[in-house]
C-alpha positions, 0 to 999 in steps of 0.5 A, a space after each residue: 161252142 155250138 150245142 147239139 141244137 145248134 147244128 145246121 148240118 144234117 147227116 145220114 141216119 142209120 140205114 137197114 144194112 148199118 143196123 144189121 152190122 155186128 156191134 163190135 164192127 163198123 162199117 166203112 160208112 160208120 167210120 166216114 159219118 164219125 170222121 165227118 162229124 168229128 171234122 166238124 165238131 173238133 170234139 171226140 165227145 161230141 162225135 160219141 154222143 152224136 153216133 149214140 143218138 143216130 145209132 142207138 149204140 156205144 160208140 168207139 173210143 177216142 183212139 179209134 176216131 182219131 185213127 180213122 180221121 188220121 187214116 182220112 187225112 193220109 189216104 182219102 178214105 177210112 177203109 183199110 188198105 190191103 195188106 201184103 200177107 202171105 203169098 198165095 200158091 198159085 194153081 199152075 204151080 200146084 199142077 206143075 208140082 202135081 204132074 212132076 211128082 206123078 211122072 216120077 214118084 222118087 223125085 226129091 224135093 231137091 232135085 223139084 227144086 232144081 227143075 221146077 224153080 219153086 222154093 223148097 218150103 213151097 213144094 213141101 206145103 203143096 205136097 203135104 197140105 194140097 196133094 196129101 202126099 208125105 215126102 220121105 227118104 226111100 231107102 233100098 234094103 239089103 237082100 
């Protein structure tokens, strides 16, 4: 096994932007250099010791480094892939809903669903959260 002094490869030193990063967050560049070091040494401990020497702070644990390595082998990158997440409400739909309810303030959400072909939950969210309108049943009182 090679000692630290026997290493012949040269990895980049910490850049100014790396030094500004918060302690609990790793940039993709730092993750990539950790994975590169792990591939070269095949040792978590050597990778962690190298990281402490280069960046002057505690390295992530074995689980994180192995997860980054696995992600690199699967995807070719250590960066997070986009997540599906919740769909955003399009501005076009907000304008259509706003226009429909301004033209007919007595329009029910059920009829708006039929007319606009937009899910009821989306219509209610737009009315309440974006337009600050609170749908309710309007009752005519007997006279």
